[in-house]
VMD Tcl script that draws the C-alpha trace (Angstrom):
set ca {
  {0.15 0.13 -0.42}
  {3.05 2.03 0.81}
  {4.74 1.82 -2.92}
  {0.94 2.48 -4.38}
  {0.59 5.34 -2.26}
  {3.98 6.93 -3.15}
  {3.68 5.49 -6.91}
  {0.45 8.02 -7.03}
  {2.39 10.86 -5.46}
  {5.22 10.26 -7.71}
  {2.75 10.66 -10.48}
  {1.12 13.52 -9.92}
  {4.45 15.53 -9.27}
  {5.52 14.13 -12.80}
  {2.43 15.34 -14.24}
  {2.68 18.73 -12.81}
  {6.30 18.95 -13.99}
  {5.56 17.93 -17.56}
  {2.73 20.61 -17.50}
  {4.87 23.55 -16.35}
  {7.93 22.66 -18.86}
  {5.48 22.49 -22.02}
  {3.56 25.62 -20.85}
  {7.18 26.96 -20.58}
  {8.33 25.65 -24.07}
  {4.79 27.28 -25.46}
  {5.36 30.89 -24.29}
  {9.01 30.77 -25.84}
  {7.91 29.61 -29.07}
  {5.02 31.56 -29.42}
  {6.45 34.26 -31.45}
  {7.62 31.87 -34.26}
  {3.77 31.01 -34.89}
  {2.64 34.50 -35.05}
  {2.78 34.31 -39.31}
  {1.05 35.29 -41.87}
  {0.11 33.94 -45.25}
  {1.26 36.33 -47.92}
  {0.35 34.43 -51.05}
  {-0.25 30.20 -51.68}
  {3.42 29.65 -51.58}
  {4.97 31.93 -49.21}
  {4.93 32.31 -45.50}
  {6.74 35.26 -43.82}
  {6.72 36.12 -40.02}
  {5.27 39.37 -39.31}
  {7.04 41.79 -37.15}
  {4.89 43.36 -34.01}
  {4.17 46.16 -35.35}
  {2.24 44.83 -38.44}
  {0.72 41.93 -36.10}
  {-0.92 44.92 -34.13}
  {-2.16 46.10 -37.49}
  {-3.11 43.01 -39.23}
  {-5.35 42.57 -36.22}
  {-6.58 46.12 -36.24}
  {-9.84 47.78 -36.86}
  {-9.19 48.15 -40.88}
  {-9.20 45.85 -43.11}
  {-7.84 45.44 -46.93}
  {-10.11 45.37 -49.93}
  {-10.58 42.00 -51.52}
  {-8.49 41.89 -54.86}
  {-11.12 39.85 -56.41}
  {-15.19 40.24 -56.40}
  {-17.19 37.60 -57.79}
  {-19.59 39.40 -60.44}
  {-21.03 38.49 -63.11}
  {-18.74 39.89 -66.63}
  {-21.65 40.62 -68.46}
  {-23.64 42.18 -65.65}
  {-20.64 44.62 -65.18}
  {-20.48 45.11 -68.59}
  {-23.96 46.43 -69.23}
  {-24.60 48.05 -65.87}
  {-21.61 50.40 -67.57}
  {-23.32 50.90 -70.40}
  {-26.51 52.14 -68.34}
  {-24.49 53.67 -65.96}
  {-23.01 55.87 -68.84}
  {-26.65 56.29 -70.69}
  {-28.15 59.92 -70.56}
  {-31.44 58.19 -71.48}
  {-32.21 57.52 -68.06}
  {-32.73 61.04 -67.34}
  {-35.82 63.13 -68.20}
  {-34.18 65.58 -70.27}
  {-31.80 62.66 -72.04}
  {-28.77 64.39 -71.16}
  {-27.84 63.46 -67.65}
  {-26.26 59.88 -66.69}
  {-25.08 58.27 -63.52}
  {-21.69 59.25 -64.86}
  {-22.56 62.78 -64.81}
  {-22.14 63.23 -61.04}
  {-20.31 59.86 -60.49}
  {-17.30 60.75 -62.91}
  {-14.86 58.07 -62.55}
  {-12.09 59.82 -63.74}
  {-12.73 62.24 -60.86}
  {-12.52 59.83 -57.90}
  {-15.98 58.75 -58.52}
  {-17.68 62.41 -57.99}
  {-17.88 65.63 -59.75}
  {-15.33 67.88 -57.44}
  {-18.57 70.45 -57.18}
  {-19.66 71.48 -53.50}
  {-23.44 70.65 -54.90}
  {-24.02 68.74 -58.09}
  {-26.26 70.35 -60.73}
  {-29.23 68.04 -61.96}
  {-32.15 68.28 -63.99}
  {-32.22 71.56 -66.13}
  {-29.37 73.26 -64.00}
  {-31.59 72.35 -60.39}
  {-28.64 72.06 -57.93}
  {-28.57 69.25 -55.38}
  {-29.42 68.98 -51.78}
  {-25.92 66.94 -51.08}
  {-22.57 66.92 -51.89}
  {-21.89 63.73 -54.08}
  {-20.67 60.82 -52.47}
  {-17.83 58.70 -54.51}
  {-19.61 55.86 -56.24}
  {-15.90 54.23 -56.01}
  {-16.66 51.48 -53.11}
  {-20.06 52.01 -52.64}
  {-20.88 48.18 -52.72}
  {-18.75 48.59 -49.22}
  {-21.59 51.04 -47.81}
  {-23.82 49.42 -44.80}
  {-26.29 52.04 -46.47}
  {-26.61 54.63 -49.03}
  {-26.58 58.47 -49.30}
  {-25.65 60.84 -46.65}
  {-28.65 60.21 -44.43}
  {-28.98 56.63 -45.26}
  {-32.28 56.95 -46.92}
  {-31.43 54.11 -49.27}
  {-30.65 50.43 -47.97}
  {-28.97 49.06 -51.00}
  {-27.44 50.14 -54.28}
  {-30.63 48.94 -56.40}
  {-32.53 51.41 -54.28}
  {-30.49 54.37 -54.56}
  {-30.77 53.92 -58.05}
  {-34.15 53.88 -58.15}
  {-34.18 57.05 -55.91}
  {-31.68 58.72 -58.07}
  {-33.67 57.91 -61.43}
  {-37.23 59.68 -60.18}
  {-35.40 62.54 -58.09}
  {-36.74 65.60 -59.73}
  {-33.00 67.36 -58.81}
  {-31.03 64.35 -59.74}
  {-32.49 62.58 -62.95}
  {-35.89 63.94 -63.04}
  {-37.25 60.64 -64.72}
  {-39.94 57.94 -64.33}
  {-39.33 54.39 -64.55}
  {-42.08 54.32 -67.05}
  {-40.48 56.91 -69.23}
  {-37.26 54.71 -68.62}
  {-38.12 51.36 -70.05}
  {-39.55 52.53 -73.08}
  {-36.77 54.36 -74.11}
  {-34.56 51.37 -73.67}
  {-36.91 49.13 -75.01}
  {-36.59 51.51 -78.38}
  {-32.90 50.28 -78.41}
  {-32.86 46.84 -80.52}
  {-29.48 46.60 -78.78}
  {-30.76 46.81 -75.32}
  {-33.31 44.75 -76.03}
  {-30.97 41.84 -76.80}
  {-28.57 42.34 -74.34}
  {-31.05 42.27 -71.74}
  {-32.58 39.06 -73.16}
  {-29.15 37.59 -73.44}
  {-28.58 38.36 -69.80}
  {-31.60 37.96 -68.02}
  {-33.54 36.19 -70.53}
  {-36.54 38.41 -70.07}
  {-37.50 41.37 -71.48}
  {-36.22 44.97 -69.94}
  {-37.60 46.09 -66.29}
  {-36.98 47.83 -63.78}
  {-35.53 45.07 -61.08}
  {-32.82 44.08 -64.06}
  {-32.42 47.75 -65.19}
  {-31.45 48.20 -61.52}
  {-29.39 45.03 -60.94}
  {-27.21 45.29 -64.05}
  {-25.94 49.21 -62.74}
  {-25.79 47.97 -59.16}
  {-23.70 45.15 -60.02}
  {-21.10 47.36 -62.03}
  {-20.97 49.61 -59.33}
  {-20.26 46.97 -56.62}
  {-17.28 46.23 -59.54}
  {-15.94 49.68 -58.47}
  {-13.58 48.74 -55.78}
  {-10.44 49.82 -55.32}
  {-7.91 47.66 -54.07}
  {-4.67 47.43 -53.70}
  {-3.41 50.55 -51.96}
  {-0.28 51.11 -50.60}
  {-2.34 50.92 -46.72}
  {-3.87 47.72 -48.03}
  {-0.21 46.42 -48.77}
  {0.83 47.46 -45.51}
  {-2.09 45.68 -43.74}
  {-0.99 42.28 -45.67}
  {2.44 42.48 -44.25}
  {4.90 45.03 -46.51}
  {6.13 47.21 -43.92}
  {8.07 49.17 -46.67}
  {4.85 50.04 -48.24}
  {4.02 53.01 -46.29}
  {6.38 55.67 -44.94}
  {7.65 56.23 -41.58}
  {5.64 59.52 -41.83}
  {2.57 57.93 -43.40}
  {2.92 55.39 -39.82}
  {2.93 58.00 -37.72}
  {-0.27 59.89 -39.56}
  {-1.76 56.36 -39.06}
  {-0.90 56.28 -35.41}
  {-2.32 59.59 -34.69}
  {-5.62 58.43 -36.67}
  {-5.95 55.82 -33.95}
  {-4.33 57.43 -31.00}
  {-6.79 60.50 -31.36}
  {-10.31 58.61 -31.91}
  {-10.69 58.85 -35.39}
  {-10.50 55.18 -36.30}
  {-13.56 54.78 -33.68}
  {-15.85 55.70 -37.11}
  {-13.22 55.48 -39.70}
  {-13.31 51.83 -39.52}
  {-13.62 48.43 -41.64}
  {-13.21 47.51 -45.11}
  {-14.50 51.49 -46.18}
  {-12.78 53.19 -43.55}
  {-16.21 54.58 -42.85}
  {-19.26 53.80 -44.78}
  {-20.66 51.17 -42.18}
  {-22.48 53.71 -39.30}
  {-23.99 56.39 -38.54}
  {-22.67 59.45 -36.22}
  {-23.26 62.94 -34.99}
  {-22.02 66.17 -37.07}
  {-20.71 67.87 -33.63}
  {-20.31 65.46 -30.85}
  {-18.53 68.04 -29.25}
  {-19.90 72.08 -30.24}
  {-21.63 72.89 -33.31}
  {-19.83 72.86 -36.52}
  {-23.00 74.31 -38.20}
  {-22.89 77.50 -35.74}
  {-20.53 79.24 -37.91}
  {-21.67 77.94 -41.24}
  {-21.41 80.95 -43.67}
  {-24.60 80.10 -45.38}
  {-28.36 79.35 -44.10}
  {-28.60 76.10 -42.59}
  {-31.04 74.04 -44.93}
  {-32.85 70.93 -45.09}
  {-29.80 69.03 -45.64}
  {-27.97 70.04 -42.82}
  {-30.44 68.03 -40.43}
  {-29.08 64.93 -41.69}
  {-30.79 61.28 -41.32}
  {-33.74 63.74 -39.36}
  {-35.19 64.30 -42.51}
  {-36.08 60.40 -42.92}
  {-36.92 59.22 -39.68}
  {-38.03 62.53 -37.89}
  {-36.17 61.62 -34.55}
  {-34.82 64.22 -32.26}
  {-31.60 61.89 -32.28}
  {-31.29 62.21 -35.97}
  {-31.16 65.91 -35.89}
  {-27.68 66.25 -37.75}
  {-26.69 62.75 -37.86}
  {-24.99 61.25 -41.35}
  {-23.69 58.04 -42.16}
  {-20.15 58.31 -41.71}
  {-18.41 58.55 -45.43}
  {-15.56 56.21 -46.42}
  {-11.90 57.61 -46.47}
  {-10.59 55.32 -49.40}
  {-9.57 57.97 -52.16}
  {-10.61 60.83 -50.10}
  {-7.82 63.05 -51.13}
  {-9.02 62.43 -54.69}
  {-13.05 63.60 -53.95}
  {-13.17 67.33 -52.56}
  {-14.78 69.29 -51.42}
  {-16.21 67.63 -48.16}
  {-18.85 67.03 -45.64}
  {-22.60 66.54 -46.47}
  {-22.60 70.47 -48.16}
  {-19.01 70.39 -49.61}
  {-18.24 73.44 -47.13}
  {-14.62 72.01 -46.58}
  {-12.48 73.09 -49.64}
  {-9.82 71.46 -48.45}
  {-9.01 67.90 -46.70}
  {-6.90 69.76 -44.33}
  {-9.78 71.94 -43.42}
  {-11.91 69.13 -42.87}
  {-9.69 67.09 -40.59}
  {-9.28 70.04 -38.56}
  {-12.85 70.43 -38.30}
  {-13.48 66.73 -37.57}
  {-10.78 66.91 -34.86}
  {-12.20 70.09 -33.09}
  {-15.81 69.06 -33.29}
  {-15.72 65.40 -33.19}
  {-12.69 64.38 -30.57}
  {-12.59 68.15 -29.15}
  {-8.68 68.42 -30.20}
  {-6.88 71.28 -31.72}
  {-4.28 69.86 -34.12}
  {-1.22 70.94 -34.97}
  {-0.11 71.76 -38.35}
  {2.39 68.68 -38.01}
  {-0.94 66.61 -36.84}
  {-3.10 67.49 -39.84}
  {-0.14 66.94 -42.60}
  {0.80 63.47 -41.21}
  {-2.90 62.84 -41.22}
  {-3.42 63.70 -44.64}
  {0.15 62.00 -45.42}
  {-1.79 58.83 -44.37}
  {-4.61 59.47 -45.97}
  {-2.74 59.36 -49.07}
  {-2.23 55.62 -48.75}
  {-5.97 54.66 -49.17}
  {-5.61 56.03 -52.84}
  {-6.17 52.45 -54.19}
  {-6.31 50.93 -57.68}
  {-9.27 50.16 -60.15}
  {-8.93 47.56 -62.81}
  {-5.06 47.32 -61.98}
  {-4.74 51.45 -62.05}
  {-4.32 54.06 -59.94}
  {-7.11 56.33 -59.83}
}
mol new
graphics top color blue
foreach p $ca { graphics top sphere $p radius 0.5 }
foreach p [lrange $ca 0 end-1] q [lrange $ca 1 end] { graphics top cylinder $p $q radius 0.2 }
display resetview
């Protein structure tokens, strides 16, 4: 019995020692397991700096999107088709100019018969990653956004009855829709084609995306410092995810009222999401814009009131974060934001 008791005590002691040794070895070897796959055949150990970034709040844009190429081509044609407007002069591309970062560089866009729109035009690039569309989130999907733009008297000022009739009078469109959708032209498949094209307007492979994937040399030390400030000061609390924004609503003016010193009268557009919901808590609330390619899409904010990116950053810091940035801090954040300029179809925007 003594031998049995001794054997049990020895077994417990041995098991405890083995457990401690194994745990110690795991701790020592753990850094070697912190790797990322850079491609199908190459693995590279990530420096601690990059480990923190890869697991951070911003994710890279996918380099490939599973979209039907024939729908993308048809949607591209419709996107540039002026017959979708009431006067046959305005297309989606009029305000969402792909050669200008997906916008028109105007404070407010000009629609039907010279009518000025309520809001500054947001970029169409990467719009497929937004959780809702428009500054107020009026449209839940790209398809809904297309529907409202067609009928909006400030934008395209048409009706689906007229649009469909115009397209049905074009043999080329009739044949394309029959080939792709196996049916006649309808509101639903027009929206589907344009929305599919818009989802193809993603801008992958920015320098910051390369940095996120493990290339520490893709951005400079000053750009890294800009990103550090962007994180440390709290910008990233609203501008995160794949689209570096576009995935939540936020009040414009958490710390103070940026509209108080507006040089022009307050408009309905300044009410933000309140226009849609009528709820007091939604007054001056807007969808947080994406910062992808933001350096290419001036002017800024829902009313286009900030002519430069530097000005927009300073206003955001003061009224959203309660901070007064130095000139150097603003410049560093701008440098970081330039790393978000991506590629469309393999070419820089």
